[in-house]
C-alpha positions in Angstrom: -22.4 -3.1 36.2 -22.4 -6.1 33.8 -20.5 -9.2 34.8 -17.6 -7.9 32.7 -17.1 -5.0 35.1 -18.2 -6.3 38.4 -15.7 -5.4 41.2 -13.8 -2.8 39.1 -13.3 0.6 40.6 -15.0 3.7 39.3 -12.9 5.2 36.5 -10.7 8.2 37.4 -12.3 10.1 34.6 -15.3 10.7 37.0 -13.1 12.1 39.8 -14.1 15.7 39.0 -17.8 14.8 39.0 -17.8 12.7 42.2 -20.2 14.9 44.0 -22.7 14.5 41.2 -22.4 10.7 41.0 -24.9 8.5 42.9 -23.1 5.1 42.6 -25.0 3.2 45.3 -28.4 4.5 46.6 -28.7 3.6 50.2 -31.3 1.1 51.3 -34.5 1.5 49.4 -34.0 5.1 48.4 -35.7 6.0 45.1 -34.5 8.1 42.3 -36.8 10.3 40.3 -35.3 11.5 37.0 -36.3 13.5 34.0 -34.1 11.4 31.7 -32.4 8.1 32.2 -29.7 6.7 29.8 -29.2 3.0 30.0 -26.1 2.0 28.0 -25.0 -1.5 26.9 -27.2 -4.6 26.6 -25.1 -6.5 29.2 -25.9 -3.9 31.8 -29.7 -4.4 31.2 -29.2 -8.2 31.2 -27.1 -8.2 34.4 -28.4 -10.0 37.4 -28.5 -6.8 39.5 -30.3 -4.6 37.0 -33.9 -5.3 38.2 -33.0 -4.3 41.8 -31.5 -1.0 40.6 -34.1 -0.2 37.9 -36.9 -1.0 40.4 -35.9 2.1 42.4 -35.9 4.5 39.4 -38.8 6.4 37.9 -38.3 8.6 34.9 -40.1 10.7 32.4 -37.9 9.5 29.5 -35.6 6.5 29.2 -33.2 5.9 26.4 -31.9 2.4 26.1 -28.7 2.5 24.1 -27.7 -0.7 22.2 -24.0 -0.4 21.4 -23.4 -4.1 20.7 -24.3 -6.5 17.9 -26.4 -9.5 19.0 -23.8 -12.1 18.1 -20.0 -12.4 18.5 -17.7 -13.2 15.6 -17.9 -17.0 16.3 -21.7 -16.9 16.3 -22.2 -17.0 20.0 -25.0 -14.9 21.5 -23.6 -11.6 22.8 -26.7 -10.9 25.0 -30.1 -12.3 25.7 -32.5 -10.2 23.5 -35.6 -11.6 25.1 -34.4 -10.7 28.6 -33.3 -7.2 27.3 -36.7 -6.5 25.9 -38.6 -7.7 29.0 -36.5 -5.4 31.2 -36.9 -2.5 28.7 -40.7 -2.9 28.8 -40.8 -3.2 32.6 -38.7 0.0 33.2 -40.8 2.7 34.9 -40.8 5.5 32.4 -43.5 7.5 30.7 -41.6 7.4 27.4 -39.1 4.6 26.4 -37.0 4.4 23.3 -34.3 1.9 22.1 -31.4 3.7 20.4 -29.0 1.7 18.1 -25.4 2.9 18.1 -25.1 2.7 14.3 -26.7 1.3 11.1 -25.6 -2.3 11.6 -27.3 -2.5 15.1 -30.3 -0.7 13.7 -30.7 -3.3 10.9 -30.5 -6.1 13.4 -33.0 -4.6 15.8 -35.5 -3.7 13.0 -35.4 -7.4 12.0 -35.5 -8.8 15.5 -37.9 -6.6 17.5 -41.5 -7.8 17.9 -44.1 -5.7 16.0 -45.4 -4.1 19.3 -41.9 -2.6 19.9 -41.0 -1.4 16.4 -42.5 2.1 17.2 -40.1 2.3 20.1 -37.0 2.0 17.9 -35.7 5.6 17.9 -35.7 7.4 14.6 -32.0 8.3 14.8 -28.8 6.5 16.0 -27.1 7.3 19.3 -23.5 7.5 18.1 -20.5 8.3 20.3 -19.4 11.9 20.4 -15.8 13.2 20.3 -14.0 16.2 21.8 -12.4 17.6 18.6 -10.1 19.8 20.7 -8.4 16.6 21.9 -7.7 15.3 18.3 -5.8 17.8 16.2 -6.3 17.6 12.5 -2.8 17.2 11.1 -2.7 15.1 7.9 0.7 14.3 6.5 1.8 16.4 3.5 3.3 13.4 1.9 3.8 9.6 2.5 7.1 7.8 1.9 8.4 4.3 2.8 8.6 2.9 5.2 4.8 3.6 5.4 3.7 3.8 9.0 0.4 1.9 9.2 -1.5 0.5 12.2 -4.6 0.2 14.4 -5.5 0.7 18.0 -8.3 -0.9 20.0 -9.1 -3.9 22.1 -6.9 -7.0 21.7 -9.2 -10.0 21.3 -9.5 -12.7 18.7 -12.5 -11.1 17.1 -10.5 -7.9 16.4 -8.0 -9.7 14.1 -8.3 -11.5 10.9 -8.3 -15.3 11.5 -6.2 -16.4 8.5 -2.4 -15.8 8.7 -2.1 -15.0 5.0 -4.8 -12.3 5.2 -3.4 -10.9 8.4 0.0 -10.3 6.8 -1.6 -8.9 3.7 -3.5 -6.3 5.8 -0.4 -5.5 7.7 2.5 -6.2 5.2 5.7 -7.6 6.6 8.0 -6.0 4.0 10.6 -3.4 4.9 8.4 -0.9 3.1 6.1 -0.9 6.1 6.4 -0.1 9.8 3.4 -1.4 11.6 2.4 0.5 14.8 -0.1 -1.3 17.0 -1.7 0.3 20.1 -3.7 -2.0 22.3 -1.6 -5.2 22.3 -1.3 -8.0 19.7 -2.0 -11.3 21.6 -5.0 -11.9 19.3 -2.7 -11.6 16.2 0.0 -13.7 17.7 -2.5 -16.5 18.2 -3.0 -16.5 14.5 0.6 -15.8 13.3 2.6 -17.7 15.9 5.2 -14.9 16.2 5.4 -11.2 15.9 6.6 -9.9 12.5 9.9 -8.0 12.8 8.4 -4.8 11.4 5.7 -4.5 14.2 6.0 -2.1 17.1 3.4 -2.9 19.7 2.2 -0.8 22.7 -0.2 -2.1 25.4 -3.7 -0.7 25.5 -3.8 2.8 27.0 0.0 3.1 27.2 0.0 6.0 24.7 -2.5 8.9 24.4 -4.6 8.4 21.3 -3.7 11.8 19.7 0.0 11.0 20.1 -0.4 7.6 18.6 -2.4 8.9 15.6 0.1 11.7 15.0 2.7 9.0 14.2 0.6 7.1 11.6 0.5 7.5 7.8 -2.5 5.2 7.4 -5.0 3.6 9.8 -5.7 0.0 8.8 -8.4 -2.0 10.5 -9.4 -5.5 9.4 -11.2 -7.5 12.2 -12.4 -11.1 12.1 -14.4 -11.6 9.0 -17.5 -12.7 11.0 -17.4 -9.8 13.4 -20.4 -7.4 13.1 -18.8 -4.2 14.2 -21.4 -2.1 16.0 -19.7 1.3 15.4 -15.9 1.8 15.3 -14.9 4.6 17.6 -11.1 4.3 16.9 -11.9 4.7 13.2 -13.6 8.0 13.7 -10.8 9.2 15.9 -8.4 8.5 13.0 -10.6 10.4 10.6 -10.8 13.4 12.9 -7.0 13.4 13.3 -6.5 13.4 9.5 -5.3 9.8 9.1 -6.7 8.0 6.0 -8.6 4.8 7.0 -8.4 1.5 5.0 -11.3 -0.8 6.0 -13.1 -4.0 4.9 -16.3 -3.8 2.9 -18.5 -4.8 5.9 -17.8 -1.3 7.4 -19.0 0.6 4.3 -22.5 1.1 5.5 -21.2 2.8 8.7 -18.6 5.0 7.0 -19.7 5.3 3.4 -17.5 7.8 1.6 -15.2 8.6 4.6 -12.8 5.7 4.1 -11.2 3.4 1.6 -12.6 -0.1 1.3 -10.8 -3.1 0.0 -9.7 -6.7 0.6 -6.7 -7.5 2.7 -4.7 -8.4 -0.4 -5.3 -4.9 -1.7 -4.1 -2.9 1.3 -0.5 -2.5 -0.2 -1.9 -1.1 -3.4 -4.2 1.3 -1.7 -1.5 2.6 0.6 0.9 3.1 -2.4 -1.8 5.0 -4.3 -2.5 7.2 -1.4 1.2 8.1 -1.4 1.1 8.9 -5.1 -1.7 11.5 -5.0 -1.0 14.0 -2.2 -3.5 16.7 -3.3 -6.4 14.3 -3.8 -5.6 12.5 -0.5 -5.5 15.8 1.5 -8.8 17.0 0.0 -10.4 13.6 0.9 -9.1 13.9 4.5 -10.5 17.4 4.9 -13.9 16.0 3.6 -13.8 13.1 6.1 -12.8 15.4 9.0 -15.6 17.9 8.3 -18.2 15.1 8.0 -17.1 13.6 11.3 -17.2 17.1 13.0 -20.7 17.6 11.8 -21.9 14.1 12.9 -19.9 13.4 16.0 -18.6 16.6 17.7 -19.5 16.9 21.3 
């Protein structure tokens, strides 16, 4: 585990697979694998990684980079030099580095030394989704108060850093009911107090399908300097038939599957979506089908 997860228990999601999980090889026991998946740069850069990796031999190794190199404030998210040293030292006949999405691919293509460019995988290792858990149920019509919101981690980098922009992205007028799943401490640090039209649920307190079924529009505007590696919550909204309104920096990842604008334009975009039901529903079917082709498990 990375330092972020050290000491945490194994997630209950693995309970049904416990007999198949080797969580702590005893002594100097070695593991010989056909394929090894190594996910997250902080895992590779963790202090304990060499001891664990040193006991593994594989035919193929996929190193999945699901994080941008820098955080919103400009701080280094992980040590690229250490990451690459450990990638090259891993005992596998074939090794590839898989970006999680186009932004991470662009970063790696610019940062990798020439000797490793051939080991940048030809396709991205995007998350997958169980479509049976996310029912496609777009709303036939949208009326005030428009129910907009977002769900995800609550940290400073996941919220706009200017109060005016934040209240533009999530309007405080009575025409809107803002539903937040995941907490809003990061937003309160910017605004000082919670707007009266916000309803906030802690992270994990509601099942994602239930939360999305209560939304008219999914609105996500993170810190302007955040380089979002993928955006899993956005895809979940698209699969469920909720239109997504996003900043321009996410256009490369989601192309024609969302609506892109500035925070000040969110109100106008939501109102236009409410004016054109047939076009909105056709668009949502297109987004759902595209996500099903690209991300279905």
